[in-house]
Backbone as CSV, one residue per row, in Angstrom:
resi,resn,N_x,N_y,N_z,CA_x,CA_y,CA_z,C_x,C_y,C_z
1,UNK,-2.232,7.436,-2.927,-2.461,7.141,-4.156,-2.655,5.748,-4.409
2,UNK,-1.750,4.472,-3.612,-2.191,3.544,-3.738,-3.887,2.712,-4.093
3,UNK,-4.716,3.427,-3.054,-5.895,3.074,-2.932,-6.909,3.632,-4.142
4,UNK,-6.691,4.803,-4.548,-6.735,5.462,-5.481,-6.346,5.699,-6.724
5,UNK,-6.078,4.359,-7.293,-5.599,4.291,-8.654,-5.228,2.934,-9.130
6,UNK,-5.488,2.418,-10.574,-5.209,1.094,-10.459,-4.262,0.536,-10.239
7,UNK,-4.203,-0.992,-9.902,-3.024,-1.415,-9.273,-1.631,-1.259,-10.243
8,UNK,-1.761,-1.080,-11.526,-0.350,-0.877,-12.249,0.145,0.747,-11.853
9,UNK,-0.445,1.421,-10.924,0.373,2.794,-10.381,1.050,2.178,-9.317
10,UNK,0.679,0.900,-9.047,1.291,0.734,-7.338,2.732,0.261,-7.919
11,UNK,2.372,-0.303,-9.118,3.817,-1.591,-9.595,4.632,-0.081,-9.758
12,UNK,4.065,0.945,-10.495,4.988,1.803,-11.355,5.479,2.568,-9.934
13,UNK,4.916,2.685,-9.008,5.456,3.359,-7.951,6.645,2.518,-7.387
14,UNK,6.351,1.061,-7.035,7.773,0.222,-6.666,8.810,-0.002,-7.887
15,UNK,8.237,0.195,-8.812,9.398,0.062,-9.959,10.287,1.282,-9.877
16,UNK,9.563,2.476,-9.803,10.869,3.615,-9.655,11.273,4.028,-8.850
17,UNK,10.861,3.616,-7.341,11.432,3.718,-5.852,12.417,2.690,-5.957
18,UNK,12.641,1.224,-6.173,13.134,0.719,-6.351,14.203,0.748,-7.330
19,UNK,13.777,2.011,-8.588,15.338,2.181,-9.417,16.116,3.438,-8.495
20,UNK,15.106,4.268,-8.226,15.439,5.835,-7.476,16.389,5.966,-6.004
21,UNK,15.749,4.612,-5.439,16.291,5.074,-3.771,17.441,4.326,-3.590
22,UNK,18.298,5.234,-2.993,19.416,4.890,-2.605,19.249,3.468,-1.290
23,UNK,20.312,2.791,-1.724,20.205,1.497,-0.447,20.313,2.218,1.023
24,UNK,19.376,1.640,1.548,18.555,1.978,3.285,18.151,3.233,2.954
25,UNK,17.425,3.937,2.113,16.624,4.808,1.882,15.076,4.454,1.854
26,UNK,14.265,5.206,2.881,12.831,4.526,3.112,11.763,5.449,1.677
27,UNK,10.993,4.548,1.396,9.636,4.837,0.835,8.806,4.503,2.174
28,UNK,7.726,5.998,2.114,6.888,6.194,3.243,5.442,6.624,2.546
29,UNK,4.369,5.276,3.061,3.225,5.549,2.248,2.124,5.284,3.630
30,UNK,1.074,6.335,3.299,0.261,6.284,4.423,-1.295,6.015,3.947
31,UNK,-2.068,5.322,4.558,-3.620,5.016,3.663,-4.276,3.885,4.649
32,UNK,-5.196,3.666,3.964,-6.302,2.087,4.471,-5.337,1.207,3.360
33,UNK,-5.361,0.044,4.537,-5.347,-1.034,3.865,-5.900,-2.039,4.056
34,UNK,-5.816,-3.562,3.592,-6.240,-4.501,4.004,-4.891,-5.091,4.862
35,UNK,-5.920,-6.247,5.389,-4.664,-7.170,5.730,-4.978,-8.363,6.232
36,UNK,-4.259,-9.358,5.842,-5.047,-11.352,5.431,-4.728,-11.235,7.482
37,UNK,-6.348,-11.734,7.598,-6.406,-12.284,8.881,-7.064,-11.291,9.802
38,UNK,-7.271,-10.238,9.403,-7.401,-9.319,9.934,-9.032,-8.913,9.340
39,UNK,-10.317,-8.734,10.156,-11.404,-8.299,9.487,-11.413,-6.745,9.432
40,UNK,-11.840,-6.619,8.316,-12.095,-4.944,7.682,-12.840,-4.418,8.500
41,UNK,-12.249,-2.784,8.979,-12.995,-2.113,9.618,-14.229,-1.591,8.966
42,UNK,-15.621,-1.491,9.523,-16.830,-0.893,8.628,-16.491,0.071,7.777
43,UNK,-15.869,1.361,8.512,-15.516,2.516,7.356,-14.901,2.292,6.675
44,UNK,-13.650,1.292,6.887,-12.666,1.227,5.531,-13.734,0.167,4.595
45,UNK,-14.359,-0.988,5.070,-15.588,-1.481,4.049,-16.315,-0.497,3.491
46,UNK,-16.893,0.619,3.938,-17.651,1.155,3.210,-16.929,2.126,1.842
47,UNK,-15.219,2.731,2.878,-14.811,3.182,2.094,-14.085,2.437,0.423
48,UNK,-14.141,1.072,0.718,-13.413,0.459,-0.138,-14.784,0.068,-1.512
49,UNK,-15.456,0.043,-0.729,-16.801,-0.340,-2.073,-17.173,0.903,-2.646
50,UNK,-16.666,2.251,-1.956,-17.367,3.457,-2.737,-16.169,3.535,-3.941
51,UNK,-15.052,3.634,-3.377,-13.692,3.707,-4.513,-14.031,2.733,-5.551
52,UNK,-14.542,1.711,-5.804,-14.623,0.527,-6.446,-16.134,0.819,-7.090
53,UNK,-17.033,1.445,-6.649,-18.116,1.954,-7.651,-17.889,2.937,-8.353
54,UNK,-16.514,3.977,-7.814,-16.061,5.039,-9.018,-15.765,4.440,-10.233
55,UNK,-14.712,3.763,-9.642,-13.799,2.773,-10.410,-13.407,1.939,-10.183
56,UNK,-13.486,0.087,-10.730,-13.687,-1.124,-10.292,-12.031,-1.289,-10.180
57,UNK,-10.998,-0.521,-10.762,-9.645,-0.891,-10.727,-9.090,-0.425,-9.154
58,UNK,-9.752,0.387,-8.693,-9.541,1.470,-7.103,-9.757,0.271,-6.130
59,UNK,-9.215,0.624,-4.864,-9.531,-0.281,-3.791,-8.491,-0.070,-2.756
60,UNK,-9.225,-0.651,-1.235,-8.031,-0.980,-0.403,-7.270,-1.728,-0.588
61,UNK,-6.092,-1.981,-1.034,-5.063,-2.990,-1.141,-4.439,-3.876,0.069
62,UNK,-4.550,-5.109,-0.456,-3.578,-6.174,0.686,-2.491,-5.599,1.128
63,UNK,-2.147,-5.233,2.409,-0.657,-4.809,2.871,-0.075,-6.250,2.095
64,UNK,-0.101,-7.318,1.858,1.063,-8.263,1.875,0.829,-7.919,0.407
65,UNK,0.149,-8.119,-0.756,0.117,-7.642,-2.207,1.165,-6.465,-2.047
66,UNK,0.878,-5.276,-1.711,1.506,-4.352,-1.499,2.960,-4.795,-1.568
67,UNK,3.193,-5.364,-0.112,4.625,-5.664,0.403,5.467,-6.632,-0.729
68,UNK,4.678,-7.569,-1.676,5.171,-8.362,-2.872,5.681,-7.987,-3.129
69,UNK,5.174,-6.878,-3.573,5.272,-6.210,-5.071,6.291,-5.226,-5.016
70,UNK,6.812,-4.554,-3.554,7.929,-3.940,-3.218,9.196,-4.607,-3.266
71,UNK,9.078,-6.123,-2.910,10.193,-7.092,-2.777,10.433,-7.394,-3.904
72,UNK,9.375,-7.081,-4.847,9.892,-7.956,-6.311,10.734,-6.592,-6.571
73,UNK,10.917,-5.527,-6.048,11.970,-4.445,-6.606,12.715,-4.018,-5.637
74,UNK,13.164,-4.297,-4.861,14.357,-4.719,-4.102,14.004,-3.713,-2.669
75,UNK,12.820,-3.514,-2.582,12.278,-2.599,-1.086,11.678,-3.700,-0.219
76,UNK,12.429,-3.703,0.962,11.582,-4.449,2.020,10.915,-3.912,2.929
77,UNK,9.822,-4.518,3.436,9.085,-3.981,4.756,9.924,-3.906,5.588
78,UNK,9.509,-2.731,6.593,10.515,-2.378,7.627,9.590,-2.768,8.552
79,UNK,8.518,-2.141,8.888,7.193,-1.783,9.562,6.071,-1.040,9.050
80,UNK,4.927,-1.299,9.828,4.003,-0.355,9.906,3.410,0.081,10.967
81,UNK,2.746,1.326,11.003,2.283,1.738,12.387,0.591,2.052,12.065
82,UNK,0.077,1.725,13.237,-1.133,2.037,13.311,-1.417,3.886,13.408
83,UNK,-2.490,4.116,12.166,-2.675,5.558,12.756,-4.161,5.694,12.828
84,UNK,-4.677,7.018,13.177,-5.861,7.482,13.280,-6.797,7.019,11.733
85,UNK,-7.568,6.480,12.088,-8.881,6.529,11.002,-8.498,5.178,10.327
86,UNK,-8.174,4.336,10.968,-7.982,2.886,10.344,-7.231,3.167,8.927
87,UNK,-5.967,4.081,9.288,-4.828,4.200,8.563,-3.633,3.195,8.493
88,UNK,-2.558,3.184,8.067,-1.314,3.178,8.468,-0.235,3.884,7.748
89,UNK,0.675,3.937,8.718,2.194,4.518,7.806,2.761,3.170,7.814
90,UNK,3.262,2.988,6.464,3.720,1.326,6.007,5.677,2.164,5.218
91,UNK,6.232,1.486,6.411,7.720,2.032,5.691,8.548,0.627,5.040
92,UNK,8.664,0.832,3.922,9.791,0.323,3.063,11.118,0.587,3.138
93,UNK,12.127,-0.255,2.707,13.265,0.190,2.796,14.609,0.007,1.759
94,UNK,14.581,0.677,0.670,15.392,0.212,-0.244,16.638,-1.075,0.304
95,UNK,16.965,-1.906,-0.301,17.974,-3.008,0.352,19.155,-2.459,-0.111
């Protein structure tokens, strides 16, 4: 959802999760992300370019930007797990 939607959708997701999740409960996301200091994999680069061609508001998000947005809504990045096909499972937890 985060990469195939405008940034405002991510902001809405985090605001809603921050409002609705009980303390200690997780928000689990899965998909491709960019990460500061890590080169983007060729497959993810091509996917990002394809998404932006379809809609310039779409694209792979920086994990750090998503984490900052989550933190603004009382969600802490607990961890992320590398997954197949250059995806991540990202776990935020309501404080």
